MMTF fields as JSON, N, C-alpha, C and O atoms, coordinates in Angstrom:
{
  "mmtfVersion": "1.0.0",
  "mmtfProducer": "UNKNOWN",
  "numBonds": 299,
  "numAtoms": 300,
  "numGroups": 75,
  "numChains": 1,
  "numModels": 1,
  "chainsPerModel": [1],
  "groupsPerChain": [75],
  "chainIdList": ["A"],
  "bondAtomList": [4, 2, 8, 6, 12, 10, 16, 14, 20, 18, 24, 22, 28, 26, 32, 30, 36, 34, 40, 38, 44, 42, 48, 46, 52, 50, 56, 54, 60, 58, 64, 62, 68, 66, 72, 70, 76, 74, 80, 78, 84, 82, 88, 86, 92, 90, 96, 94, 100, 98, 104, 102, 108, 106, 112, 110, 116, 114, 120, 118, 124, 122, 128, 126, 132, 130, 136, 134, 140, 138, 144, 142, 148, 146, 152, 150, 156, 154, 160, 158, 164, 162, 168, 166, 172, 170, 176, 174, 180, 178, 184, 182, 188, 186, 192, 190, 196, 194, 200, 198, 204, 202, 208, 206, 212, 210, 216, 214, 220, 218, 224, 222, 228, 226, 232, 230, 236, 234, 240, 238, 244, 242, 248, 246, 252, 250, 256, 254, 260, 258, 264, 262, 268, 266, 272, 270, 276, 274, 280, 278, 284, 282, 288, 286, 292, 290, 296, 294],
  "bondOrderList": [1, 1, 1, 1, 1, 1, 1, 1, 1, 1, 1, 1, 1, 1, 1, 1, 1, 1, 1, 1, 1, 1, 1, 1, 1, 1, 1, 1, 1, 1, 1, 1, 1, 1, 1, 1, 1, 1, 1, 1, 1, 1, 1, 1, 1, 1, 1, 1, 1, 1, 1, 1, 1, 1, 1, 1, 1, 1, 1, 1, 1, 1, 1, 1, 1, 1, 1, 1, 1, 1, 1, 1, 1, 1],
  "groupList": [{"groupName": "MET", "atomNameList": ["N", "CA", "C", "O"], "elementList": ["N", "C", "C", "O"], "formalChargeList": [0, 0, 0, 0], "bondAtomList": [1, 0, 2, 1, 3, 2], "bondOrderList": [1, 1, 2], "singleLetterCode": "M", "chemCompType": "L-PEPTIDE LINKING"}, {"groupName": "LYS", "atomNameList": ["N", "CA", "C", "O"], "elementList": ["N", "C", "C", "O"], "formalChargeList": [0, 0, 0, 0], "bondAtomList": [1, 0, 2, 1, 3, 2], "bondOrderList": [1, 1, 2], "singleLetterCode": "K", "chemCompType": "L-PEPTIDE LINKING"}, {"groupName": "THR", "atomNameList": ["N", "CA", "C", "O"], "elementList": ["N", "C", "C", "O"], "formalChargeList": [0, 0, 0, 0], "bondAtomList": [1, 0, 2, 1, 3, 2], "bondOrderList": [1, 1, 2], "singleLetterCode": "T", "chemCompType": "L-PEPTIDE LINKING"}, {"groupName": "ILE", "atomNameList": ["N", "CA", "C", "O"], "elementList": ["N", "C", "C", "O"], "formalChargeList": [0, 0, 0, 0], "bondAtomList": [1, 0, 2, 1, 3, 2], "bondOrderList": [1, 1, 2], "singleLetterCode": "I", "chemCompType": "L-PEPTIDE LINKING"}, {"groupName": "GLU", "atomNameList": ["N", "CA", "C", "O"], "elementList": ["N", "C", "C", "O"], "formalChargeList": [0, 0, 0, 0], "bondAtomList": [1, 0, 2, 1, 3, 2], "bondOrderList": [1, 1, 2], "singleLetterCode": "E", "chemCompType": "L-PEPTIDE LINKING"}, {"groupName": "LEU", "atomNameList": ["N", "CA", "C", "O"], "elementList": ["N", "C", "C", "O"], "formalChargeList": [0, 0, 0, 0], "bondAtomList": [1, 0, 2, 1, 3, 2], "bondOrderList": [1, 1, 2], "singleLetterCode": "L", "chemCompType": "L-PEPTIDE LINKING"}, {"groupName": "ARG", "atomNameList": ["N", "CA", "C", "O"], "elementList": ["N", "C", "C", "O"], "formalChargeList": [0, 0, 0, 0], "bondAtomList": [1, 0, 2, 1, 3, 2], "bondOrderList": [1, 1, 2], "singleLetterCode": "R", "chemCompType": "L-PEPTIDE LINKING"}, {"groupName": "TYR", "atomNameList": ["N", "CA", "C", "O"], "elementList": ["N", "C", "C", "O"], "formalChargeList": [0, 0, 0, 0], "bondAtomList": [1, 0, 2, 1, 3, 2], "bondOrderList": [1, 1, 2], "singleLetterCode": "Y", "chemCompType": "L-PEPTIDE LINKING"}, {"groupName": "ASP", "atomNameList": ["N", "CA", "C", "O"], "elementList": ["N", "C", "C", "O"], "formalChargeList": [0, 0, 0, 0], "bondAtomList": [1, 0, 2, 1, 3, 2], "bondOrderList": [1, 1, 2], "singleLetterCode": "D", "chemCompType": "L-PEPTIDE LINKING"}, {"groupName": "PRO", "atomNameList": ["N", "CA", "C", "O"], "elementList": ["N", "C", "C", "O"], "formalChargeList": [0, 0, 0, 0], "bondAtomList": [1, 0, 2, 1, 3, 2], "bondOrderList": [1, 1, 2], "singleLetterCode": "P", "chemCompType": "L-PEPTIDE LINKING"}, {"groupName": "ASN", "atomNameList": ["N", "CA", "C", "O"], "elementList": ["N", "C", "C", "O"], "formalChargeList": [0, 0, 0, 0], "bondAtomList": [1, 0, 2, 1, 3, 2], "bondOrderList": [1, 1, 2], "singleLetterCode": "N", "chemCompType": "L-PEPTIDE LINKING"}, {"groupName": "HIS", "atomNameList": ["N", "CA", "C", "O"], "elementList": ["N", "C", "C", "O"], "formalChargeList": [0, 0, 0, 0], "bondAtomList": [1, 0, 2, 1, 3, 2], "bondOrderList": [1, 1, 2], "singleLetterCode": "H", "chemCompType": "L-PEPTIDE LINKING"}, {"groupName": "VAL", "atomNameList": ["N", "CA", "C", "O"], "elementList": ["N", "C", "C", "O"], "formalChargeList": [0, 0, 0, 0], "bondAtomList": [1, 0, 2, 1, 3, 2], "bondOrderList": [1, 1, 2], "singleLetterCode": "V", "chemCompType": "L-PEPTIDE LINKING"}, {"groupName": "SER", "atomNameList": ["N", "CA", "C", "O"], "elementList": ["N", "C", "C", "O"], "formalChargeList": [0, 0, 0, 0], "bondAtomList": [1, 0, 2, 1, 3, 2], "bondOrderList": [1, 1, 2], "singleLetterCode": "S", "chemCompType": "L-PEPTIDE LINKING"}, {"groupName": "GLN", "atomNameList": ["N", "CA", "C", "O"], "elementList": ["N", "C", "C", "O"], "formalChargeList": [0, 0, 0, 0], "bondAtomList": [1, 0, 2, 1, 3, 2], "bondOrderList": [1, 1, 2], "singleLetterCode": "Q", "chemCompType": "L-PEPTIDE LINKING"}, {"groupName": "PHE", "atomNameList": ["N", "CA", "C", "O"], "elementList": ["N", "C", "C", "O"], "formalChargeList": [0, 0, 0, 0], "bondAtomList": [1, 0, 2, 1, 3, 2], "bondOrderList": [1, 1, 2], "singleLetterCode": "F", "chemCompType": "L-PEPTIDE LINKING"}, {"groupName": "TRP", "atomNameList": ["N", "CA", "C", "O"], "elementList": ["N", "C", "C", "O"], "formalChargeList": [0, 0, 0, 0], "bondAtomList": [1, 0, 2, 1, 3, 2], "bondOrderList": [1, 1, 2], "singleLetterCode": "W", "chemCompType": "L-PEPTIDE LINKING"}, {"groupName": "ALA", "atomNameList": ["N", "CA", "C", "O"], "elementList": ["N", "C", "C", "O"], "formalChargeList": [0, 0, 0, 0], "bondAtomList": [1, 0, 2, 1, 3, 2], "bondOrderList": [1, 1, 2], "singleLetterCode": "A", "chemCompType": "L-PEPTIDE LINKING"}, {"groupName": "GLY", "atomNameList": ["N", "CA", "C", "O"], "elementList": ["N", "C", "C", "O"], "formalChargeList": [0, 0, 0, 0], "bondAtomList": [1, 0, 2, 1, 3, 2], "bondOrderList": [1, 1, 2], "singleLetterCode": "G", "chemCompType": "PEPTIDE LINKING"}],
  "groupTypeList": [0, 1, 1, 2, 3, 2, 4, 5, 4, 6, 6, 6, 7, 5, 7, 3, 8, 9, 3, 9, 2, 10, 2, 11, 5, 12, 8, 12, 12, 13, 4, 7, 1, 1, 5, 6, 14, 5, 14, 7, 8, 15, 4, 16, 8, 4, 10, 13, 14, 1, 17, 4, 15, 7, 1, 13, 14, 17, 10, 11, 7, 11, 2, 5, 0, 14, 1, 18, 3, 5, 15, 8, 9, 5, 15],
  "groupIdList": [1, 2, 3, 4, 5, 6, 7, 8, 9, 10, 11, 12, 13, 14, 15, 16, 17, 18, 19, 20, 21, 22, 23, 24, 25, 26, 27, 28, 29, 30, 31, 32, 33, 34, 35, 36, 37, 38, 39, 40, 41, 42, 43, 44, 45, 46, 47, 48, 49, 50, 51, 52, 53, 54, 55, 56, 57, 58, 59, 60, 61, 62, 63, 64, 65, 66, 67, 68, 69, 70, 71, 72, 73, 74, 75],
  "secStructList": [7, 7, 7, 7, 7, 7, 2, 2, 2, 2, 2, 2, 2, 2, 7, 7, 7, 7, 7, 7, 2, 2, 2, 2, 3, 3, 3, 2, 2, 2, 2, 2, 2, 2, 2, 2, 2, 2, 2, 2, 2, 2, 2, 2, 6, 6, 7, 2, 2, 2, 2, 2, 2, 2, 2, 2, 2, 2, 2, 2, 2, 2, 2, 2, 2, 2, 6, 6, 7, 7, 3, 3, 3, 7, 7],
  "xCoordList": [115.002, 113.827, 112.632, 112.699, 111.55, 110.345, 109.493, 109.272, 109.025, 108.147, 106.702, 106.314, 105.931, 104.524, 103.732, 103.904, 102.872, 102.041, 100.646, 100.05, 100.149, 98.795, 97.782, 98.109, 96.573, 95.511, 95.229, 94.98, 95.262, 95.022, 96.118, 95.819, 97.37, 98.469, 98.353, 98.636, 97.941, 97.797, 96.695, 96.86, 95.576, 94.483, 94.874, 94.511, 95.604, 96.051, 96.997, 96.969, 97.831, 98.781, 98.058, 98.465, 97.008, 96.297, 95.216, 94.662, 94.9, 93.829, 94.215, 95.321, 93.316, 93.519, 92.447, 91.263, 92.864, 91.903, 90.964, 91.417, 89.678, 88.734, 88.916, 89.285, 88.657, 88.732, 87.385, 86.341, 87.4, 86.12, 85.513, 86.13, 84.322, 83.713, 83.228, 83.069, 82.994, 82.471, 83.533, 83.185, 84.818, 85.859, 86.583, 87.24, 86.48, 87.233, 86.368, 86.861, 85.097, 84.22, 82.897, 82.41, 82.333, 81.022, 80.017, 80.253, 78.908, 77.82, 77.131, 76.496, 77.259, 76.797, 75.286, 74.811, 74.535, 73.07, 72.582, 71.745, 73.093, 72.635, 73.1, 72.381, 74.295, 74.785, 73.933, 73.642, 73.534, 72.659, 71.326, 70.849, 70.734, 69.445, 69.563, 68.682, 70.651, 70.863, 71.017, 70.414, 71.837, 72.069, 70.814, 70.544, 70.055, 68.824, 67.83, 67.143, 67.745, 66.837, 67.282, 66.451, 68.605, 69.102, 68.764, 68.401, 68.888, 68.518, 67.064, 66.745, 66.173, 64.742, 64.459, 63.623, 65.16, 64.961, 65.346, 64.619, 66.478, 66.904, 66.066, 65.907, 65.525, 64.583, 63.313, 62.746, 62.869, 61.671, 61.892, 60.991, 63.116, 63.455, 63.86, 64.232, 63.789, 64.121, 65.569, 65.858, 66.462, 67.888, 68.465, 68.968, 68.381, 68.708, 70.198, 70.562, 71.057, 72.501, 72.908, 73.628, 72.455, 72.759, 72.029, 72.566, 70.816, 70.061, 70.781, 70.825, 71.341, 72.086, 73.355, 73.727, 74.025, 75.219, 74.874, 75.541, 73.839, 73.46, 72.907, 73.05, 72.281, 71.804, 72.976, 72.919, 74.036, 75.202, 75.884, 76.346, 75.946, 76.537, 75.69, 76.225, 74.375, 73.477, 73.559, 73.513, 73.678, 73.814, 75.097, 75.114, 76.159, 77.415, 77.224, 77.652, 76.59, 76.362, 75.346, 75.418, 74.414, 73.464, 74.193, 73.881, 75.153, 75.959, 76.753, 76.864, 77.305, 78.039, 77.106, 77.483, 75.895, 74.932, 74.588, 74.482, 74.416, 74.099, 75.232, 74.993, 76.466, 77.627, 77.816, 78.672, 77.031, 77.121, 78.124, 78.493, 78.57, 79.523, 78.729, 77.977, 78.897, 78.121, 78.871, 78.255, 80.201, 81.008, 82.04, 82.66, 82.212, 83.16, 84.238, 83.921, 85.525, 86.585, 86.773, 86.541, 87.19, 87.411, 88.838, 89.188, 89.665, 91.047, 91.3, 92.416],
  "yCoordList": [150.654, 151.472, 150.617, 149.89, 150.71, 149.947, 150.622, 151.833, 149.807, 150.332, 150.141, 149.047, 151.183, 151.079, 150.578, 151.045, 149.626, 149.031, 149.615, 149.65, 150.064, 150.614, 149.478, 148.313, 149.826, 148.83, 148.117, 146.912, 148.826, 148.227, 147.215, 146.132, 147.55, 146.617, 145.379, 144.264, 145.577, 144.447, 143.509, 142.29, 144.068, 143.236, 142.505, 141.343, 143.166, 142.549, 141.392, 140.366, 141.558, 140.526, 139.325, 138.184, 139.567, 138.505, 137.846, 136.826, 138.396, 137.872, 136.523, 136.356, 135.585, 134.264, 134.076, 134.299, 133.668, 133.418, 132.287, 131.27, 132.443, 131.378, 130.164, 130.295, 129.001, 127.755, 127.542, 127.614, 127.283, 127.032, 125.722, 124.664, 125.79, 124.61, 123.595, 122.418, 124.023, 123.088, 122.12, 121.084, 122.424, 121.526, 120.795, 119.786, 121.275, 120.671, 120.064, 119.276, 120.415, 119.938, 119.431, 119.927, 118.446, 117.917, 118.377, 118.231, 118.927, 119.297, 118.008, 117.331, 117.675, 116.393, 116.24, 115.168, 117.28, 117.19, 116.949, 116.076, 117.71, 117.537, 116.193, 115.568, 115.749, 114.45, 113.324, 112.347, 113.451, 112.465, 112.382, 111.289, 113.531, 113.544, 112.934, 112.19, 113.246, 112.721, 111.204, 110.495, 110.708, 109.271, 108.515, 107.419, 109.093, 108.447, 108.36, 107.349, 109.404, 109.379, 108.328, 107.631, 108.212, 107.169, 105.778, 104.879, 105.614, 104.33, 104.008, 102.896, 104.976, 104.747, 104.45, 103.605, 105.15, 104.916, 103.491, 102.837, 103.003, 101.654, 100.589, 99.491, 100.892, 99.96, 99.862, 98.781, 101.003, 101.015, 100.201, 99.507, 100.298, 99.55, 98.107, 97.367, 97.709, 96.362, 95.974, 94.831, 96.931, 96.663, 96.723, 97.757, 95.602, 95.582, 95.784, 96.309, 95.385, 95.526, 97.007, 97.433, 97.773, 99.198, 99.928, 100.869, 99.499, 100.124, 99.936, 100.858, 98.767, 98.508, 99.351, 99.822, 99.544, 100.39, 101.829, 102.428, 102.374, 103.756, 103.898, 104.953, 102.854, 102.879, 102.979, 103.745, 102.209, 102.263, 103.628, 104.151, 104.202, 105.532, 106.586, 107.465, 106.497, 107.444, 107.295, 108.29, 106.076, 105.856, 106.491, 107.019, 106.437, 107.072, 108.584, 109.16, 109.212, 110.658, 111.003, 112.078, 110.112, 110.336, 110.325, 111.124, 109.428, 109.379, 110.664, 111.182, 111.18, 112.449, 113.582, 114.437, 113.587, 114.623, 114.548, 115.58, 113.353, 113.194, 113.676, 114.124, 113.582, 114.052, 115.554, 116.128, 116.195, 117.634, 118.052, 119.224, 117.107, 117.416, 117.806, 116.996, 119.041, 119.53, 119.48, 119.49, 119.425, 119.352, 118.25, 118.11, 117.475, 116.363, 116.683, 116.937, 116.675, 117.014, 115.93, 114.749, 116.339, 115.413, 114.893, 114.198, 115.207, 114.736, 113.686, 113.176],
  "zCoordList": [185.348, 185.34, 184.918, 183.928, 185.67, 185.397, 184.337, 184.362, 183.409, 182.37, 182.833, 183.245, 182.764, 183.124, 181.921, 180.795, 182.194, 181.148, 181.263, 182.34, 180.144, 180.153, 180.275, 180.047, 180.632, 180.791, 179.478, 179.477, 178.372, 177.066, 176.729, 176.225, 176.998, 176.738, 177.632, 177.194, 178.864, 179.785, 179.305, 179.337, 178.862, 178.362, 177.091, 176.907, 176.22, 174.98, 175.285, 174.606, 176.303, 176.693, 177.314, 177.098, 178.067, 178.763, 177.918, 178.329, 176.75, 175.913, 175.319, 174.804, 175.392, 174.812, 173.743, 173.995, 172.562, 171.491, 171.889, 172.413, 171.652, 171.994, 171.088, 169.921, 171.632, 170.876, 170.184, 170.832, 168.89, 168.213, 168.711, 168.585, 169.267, 169.872, 168.839, 169.164, 167.621, 166.626, 166.117, 165.551, 166.301, 165.814, 166.935, 166.68, 168.159, 169.256, 170.353, 171.159, 170.396, 171.463, 170.895, 169.879, 171.562, 171.188, 172.225, 173.425, 171.783, 172.679, 173.117, 172.308, 174.388, 174.91, 174.765, 174.39, 175.053, 175.002, 173.573, 173.344, 172.622, 171.238, 170.67, 169.891, 171.056, 170.589, 171.172, 170.482, 172.434, 173.063, 172.317, 172.01, 172.031, 171.327, 169.937, 169.506, 169.233, 167.883, 167.911, 167.105, 168.854, 168.93, 169.371, 168.879, 170.287, 170.741, 169.587, 169.442, 168.765, 167.61, 166.599, 166.018, 166.385, 165.482, 166.019, 165.259, 167.327, 167.941, 167.651, 167.23, 167.873, 167.637, 166.166, 165.846, 165.277, 163.845, 163.462, 162.715, 163.963, 163.612, 164.307, 163.774, 165.488, 166.109, 165.275, 165.116, 164.741, 163.904, 162.627, 162.156, 162.071, 160.858, 161.153, 160.242, 162.411, 162.87, 162.575, 162.222, 162.722, 162.607, 164.025, 164.463, 164.724, 166.153, 166.421, 167.473, 165.503, 165.728, 165.761, 166.663, 164.796, 164.784, 165.904, 166.489, 166.202, 167.297, 168.619, 169.433, 168.845, 170.077, 170.145, 171.22, 169.005, 168.967, 169.351, 170.195, 168.732, 169.031, 170.443, 171.061, 170.955, 172.334, 173.311, 174.274, 173.067, 173.953, 173.88, 174.894, 172.679, 172.535, 173.247, 173.924, 173.094, 173.753, 175.271, 175.993, 175.753, 177.193, 177.734, 178.846, 176.949, 177.354, 177.519, 178.518, 176.55, 176.636, 177.724, 178.32, 177.982, 179.075, 180.424, 181.307, 180.576, 181.793, 181.968, 183.079, 180.877, 180.95, 181.368, 182.17, 180.827, 181.195, 182.678, 183.342, 183.197, 184.61, 185.511, 186.632, 185.017, 185.774, 185.646, 186.318, 184.792, 184.604, 183.545, 183.469, 182.724, 181.661, 180.424, 179.883, 179.979, 178.845, 177.524, 176.458, 177.586, 176.369, 176.531, 177.585, 175.476, 175.471, 174.443, 173.281, 174.853, 173.894, 172.837, 173.096, 171.66, 170.55, 170.482, 169.528, 171.459, 171.411, 172.446, 172.548]
}
C-alpha cells in the first residue's frame, strides 16, 4: 500500500540547510577591493615587497570577477 505524502512533508524532506557564506565562501568583489586598498597602502608606505604580494592577490580576484565568479570557496 502506497503512503501519500503531504506537501508539507515533501517540502520538509527536500529542504536543505543553507551554508553560511561567511565561513565557507569569500566574496570576490569585497576581497578584491580590500586587497587593492592594501596594495595602495603599502605602495604609499614604500614597502614594495608587500605591495607586490597584495597586487598579485588582487589580480587573482580581478580575474575571477572577469570570469563572473562572485564567490570563491575556502576549501
